[in-house]
Every structure is written in C-alpha cells, then in structure tokens.
C-alpha positions in Angstrom: -11.0 14.9 11.5 -12.4 17.9 10.5 -10.1 18.1 7.2 -11.4 14.4 6.7 -15.1 15.4 7.6 -15.1 18.0 5.0 -13.6 15.7 2.1 -16.0 13.3 2.5 -18.9 15.8 1.8 -17.8 16.0 -1.8 -19.9 13.7 -3.9 -17.0 11.5 -5.6 -18.2 8.8 -8.0 -17.6 5.1 -6.9 -15.6 6.5 -3.8 -12.8 7.7 -5.9 -11.2 10.9 -4.9 -9.1 12.7 -7.2 -5.2 13.6 -5.9 -6.1 17.3 -5.4 -8.7 19.4 -3.9 -8.8 23.2 -3.7 -9.5 24.9 -0.7 -9.1 28.5 -1.5 -13.1 28.9 -1.7 -15.9 28.8 0.9 -16.5 25.1 -0.2 -14.0 22.5 -1.1 -14.0 21.3 -4.6 -12.3 18.8 -6.8 -8.7 20.1 -8.3 -8.3 17.3 -10.9 -9.2 14.6 -12.7 -6.5 12.1 -11.9 -7.4 9.1 -9.7 -4.3 7.1 -8.0 -3.8 4.7 -5.2 -0.1 5.5 -5.8 1.7 8.9 -5.6 -0.3 11.7 -4.0 -3.3 9.2 -3.3 -2.3 6.5 -1.0 -2.9 7.3 2.3 -6.6 8.7 1.8 -8.0 5.2 1.7 -5.8 4.1 4.3 -6.7 6.5 6.7 -10.2 5.9 6.0 -9.8 2.1 7.3 -7.3 2.8 10.3 -9.2 5.8 11.7 -12.2 3.8 11.8 -10.0 1.1 13.3 -8.2 3.4 15.7 -11.7 4.7 16.9 -12.8 1.2 18.2 -14.9 0.8 15.1 -17.5 3.0 16.2 -17.6 5.8 13.7 -19.3 3.6 11.0 -19.1 6.6 8.5 -15.6 5.7 7.6 -16.0 2.2 7.7 -18.9 2.8 4.9 -16.4 5.2 2.9 -13.8 2.7 3.2 -16.1 0.0 1.9 -17.4 2.5 -0.9 -14.2 3.5 -2.1 -12.5 -0.2 -2.4 -15.4 -1.2 -4.3 -14.8 1.6 -6.7 -11.2 0.4 -6.5 -12.2 -3.1 -7.5 -14.5 -2.1 -10.2 -12.5 0.5 -11.7 -9.1 0.0 -11.4 -8.1 -3.6 -10.9 -6.9 -5.3 -13.9 -5.2 -8.3 -15.2 -2.1 -8.8 -17.0 -1.4 -11.2 -20.1 0.5 -13.6 -20.3 0.4 -14.4 -16.6 -2.6 -12.9 -15.0 -1.1 -10.5 -12.7 -3.5 -8.5 -10.8 -2.8 -4.8 -10.9 -4.2 -1.3 -9.8 -4.1 1.1 -12.8 -5.0 4.7 -12.4 -7.5 7.2 -14.3 -7.1 10.3 -16.1 -9.7 12.1 -17.1 -11.9 8.9 -17.3 -9.1 6.8 -19.1 -7.0 4.0 -17.7 -3.3 4.6 -17.5 -1.9 0.9 -16.8 0.9 1.7 -14.6 1.6 0.8 -10.9 3.5 2.4 -8.5 5.6 1.0 -6.1 3.4 3.1 -3.4 0.6 1.4 -4.7 2.0 -2.0 -3.0 0.5 -0.7 0.4 -2.9 -1.7 -0.8 -2.6 -5.7 -0.5 -2.3 -5.5 3.3 -4.7 -2.7 3.5 -7.3 -4.9 1.4 -6.5 -7.6 4.1 -6.7 -5.8 7.0 -10.3 -4.2 6.0 -11.3 -7.9 5.0 -10.5 -9.1 8.4 -12.2 -6.5 10.4 -15.1 -6.4 7.8 -18.4 -5.8 9.8 -20.1 -8.9 8.1 -17.2 -11.3 8.9 -14.0 -12.2 7.1 -16.5 -15.3 5.7 -18.9 -12.6 3.7 -18.4 -12.4 0.1 -17.1 -8.7 0.0 -14.5 -9.6 2.8 -13.4 -12.6 0.6 -13.3 -10.6 -2.1 -11.1 -8.0 -0.7 -8.6 -10.6 1.3 -8.4 -12.3 -2.4 -7.2 -9.3 -4.3 -5.0 -8.1 -1.2 -3.0 -11.4 -2.0 -2.8 -11.3 -5.7 -1.8 -7.5 -5.2 0.8 -8.7 -2.9 2.2 -11.4 -5.5 2.5 -8.5 -8.3 4.2 -6.5 -5.8 6.7 -9.4 -5.3 7.0 -10.1 -8.9 8.0 -6.2 -9.5 11.4 -7.3 -7.3 11.9 -10.8 -8.6 12.0 -10.1 -12.3 14.9 -7.1 -11.9 18.3 -8.0 -12.3 19.0 -7.3 -8.9 16.1 -8.6 -7.3 14.7 -5.1 -6.3 11.8 -3.1 -7.4 11.5 -0.2 -10.0 9.4 3.0 -8.7 6.4 1.9 -11.1 6.1 -0.5 -13.9 4.0 -0.3 -17.2 1.4 -3.0 -18.1 0.4 -3.9 -21.7 3.1 -4.9 -23.0 2.7 -7.8 -25.6 5.6 -10.1 -24.6 5.7 -9.3 -20.5 3.2 -8.7 -17.9 5.0 -5.5 -17.5 8.2 -3.3 -18.1 9.6 -1.3 -15.8 8.8 2.6 -16.5 11.1 5.7 -17.0 11.7 5.9 -13.2 13.9 2.7 -13.0 15.3 3.3 -9.8 14.9 2.0 -6.0 14.7 4.2 -3.5 14.2 1.9 -0.4 10.5 2.4 -0.2 8.5 0.2 2.4 5.2 -0.6 0.9 6.0 -4.1 -0.5 7.5 -5.1 2.9 4.4 -3.3 4.9 1.9 -5.7 2.8 4.0 -8.9 3.4 4.1 -8.1 7.2 0.2 -7.5 7.0 -0.7 -10.6 5.2 1.7 -12.8 7.5 0.4 -11.4 10.7 -3.1 -12.0 9.5 -2.7 -15.2 8.0 0.4 -16.8 9.0 1.3 -17.9 5.6 5.2 -18.5 5.6 5.6 -17.3 1.9 5.3 -13.6 3.0 8.3 -14.3 5.3 10.4 -16.0 2.7 9.4 -13.0 0.2 10.7 -10.6 2.7 13.8 -12.1 3.2 14.5 -12.1 -0.3 14.1 -8.4 -0.7 16.4 -7.9 2.7 19.2 -10.2 0.9 18.5 -8.2 -2.4 19.0 -4.7 -0.2 21.8 -6.0 1.7 23.8 -7.4 -1.6 23.3 -3.8 -3.6 22.5 -1.2 -1.4 24.5 -1.5 1.5 27.6 0.8 2.1 29.9 1.8 4.9 27.9 4.6 5.6 24.6 3.5 5.5 22.1 2.1 2.5 22.2 3.9 -0.8 19.6 4.1 -3.1 20.0 2.5 -6.8 19.9 4.3 -9.7 18.6 1.7 -11.9 17.5 -1.9 -10.7 19.0 -3.6 -13.6 22.2 -1.4 -13.8 22.4 -1.5 -9.8 24.2 1.5 -9.6 24.0 3.1 -6.5 23.0 6.9 -5.7 24.3 9.1 -3.0 21.3 9.3 -0.8 19.0 7.2 2.1 15.4 8.2 2.3 14.5 8.4 6.2 11.8 6.5 5.7 14.4 3.1 5.0 15.2 3.4 8.7 11.4 4.5 10.1 9.1 2.0 7.8 11.4 -0.5 5.5 13.7 -2.1 8.0 10.7 -1.9 10.5 8.1 -4.3 8.7 11.0 -6.3 7.1 12.0 -7.1 11.1 8.6 -7.6 12.2 8.0 -9.9 9.8 10.7 -12.3 11.1 9.8 -11.6 14.3 7.6 -13.7 16.7 8.2 -11.9 19.9 6.5 -8.0 19.2 3.6 -7.6 21.2 1.8 -6.0 17.8 -1.8 -7.4 17.5 -3.4 -5.3 14.2 -6.7 -6.6 15.4 -6.8 -6.0 18.7 -4.6 -3.8 20.2 -2.4 -1.6 17.4 -2.8 0.4 14.2 0.2 1.6 12.1 0.1 4.8 10.5 1.2 5.8 7.0 4.7 6.1 8.5 4.9 3.0 10.3 4.4 4.3 14.0 2.5 1.7 15.5 -0.4 3.4 17.8 -2.5 1.9 20.3 -6.3 1.4 20.0 -7.7 5.1 21.6 -9.3 2.7 24.1 -6.2 1.6 25.2 -4.0 4.4 24.9 -3.0 6.0 28.4 -4.8 8.6 29.7 -3.0 12.0 29.9 -2.6 13.3 33.1 
C-alpha cells in the first residue's frame, strides 16, 4: 500500500499514469509518456477500485483516484469505430492517439461495471450510468474480437481505423488463452443477470474446445485465422480463463462481488477484510 500511495502522489494529468515510473532517485518520477490500459498498465487501474472495495470502502482516496482515472479514460481514450460504431479503448504515446486495443484491455468492461454498481453516488447517478454503459459497450467489442475471426478466438490486439472494417487483427495475431474477456462477461452477468454474457462465454469455450484442446492440455494458437496450434499453455488459462468461464455458467458458487468478495488481478477470490478470519 505504501508503494501505491507514493505513486498517487505524482501529478498525473487526468489521472492517466504512464506505463513506467522511475524509482531510482529519492523521489518517484514518470519514466515515459505511454498511456495504456492494456499491456503494462491494466492492473494499476483495476486495483485502485479493488483496494477500496476490499477495505470496506473506507479509504476514499482510492475511490476518488479511481474515478479521476476513469474519467480520464472515458474522455481521452474511448473512441468509436466505423462503420459499426464499436466502442474501444485506445492508447496514448507522447500525446498522440494509437488506435489499437489489446485483449488485455478487455478487463475494463467488467471493471467499469463493478465501479458503477459500487459508486458512492449510487448506480442511478449520471457518472455511474456512463461507466456502466461504456463497460457494456466494451464487452460487446471484445466479443466481436472473437466472433469475427475464423476460429472464434481473439488475437492479441486489434487495430482500428480501417476504411472498410471496424478493426483488423494486428501483427500479433496469436491467441494465448487469455482470460480478460471471460472475466468481463462473468462480472457483467453476475451484476446484471443478462443471459447474453453467458451465451458469449459459451461460444468462447466451444471455440477453445474445438481449436485449442490437445491430448496433453490446451494449446495457444499461432494465428486465429489459420488455427495452427503452438506448443505451450499459459498457467493463467487454468487459473483464470477456465475459472471465469466456469463461474459464468455456475449458479451455486458463493461469490458476491458486491458484499463479500473481490477478485484480484490473477482471479483469486479474496474476502473483504472485514470478513476475513482473524489470524491466531
């Protein structure tokens, strides 16, 4: 917590922090000018909310910083594609917008929904409704990243700005069994009970079963359109992806994201501190 508090002392414009911070001197300083909600930056924004939630919503400085950061994301990084107006979250590099979206960024849809449902001003407030609406829109875009490939699996990132299509797959066209989209579907279904998130999650699971399953486990895919398997399986597939896909369909799990549990960034369900058993 001390490390997070020190980072928050830095004056980040619009609450958007660069992906690198120098800690080699007496005081922290920004290490670059790259803003990303995907690789290198995602968990920071996730934990601003979840630290506040796990602590029983007492340390309001984290919630205020979360809302400041989310407002910065919504104002500066959220864009819409053409021709079908898909909502996506872009990146910034030296002030210039980079119109690409990582699969890693797909966690944001669920995080925005969780932040909306726990907003201090209530779910019906304008700011909470804006967060929830954007979270649902991002979830749909992430679903499209899967649905529009030949395999039904999403590439590592997509690029927006094509003249004909909303997005095209980037040079990293592989699928390494990432969990972020399934995570967002789980959170949104848990909060809204909209069955569409279960349907989307089931489609992803079926595509994984068809193209990734091997005799020894589940393989990454080198290209989501050629569907050639790679000889590796990331540990987060078991720890996160399958867990979220299972919980998405399960009605018996004693998980309550609003009252008892917080998932950390590696999908471990942690009890709120007030509910944690006392150590002996």
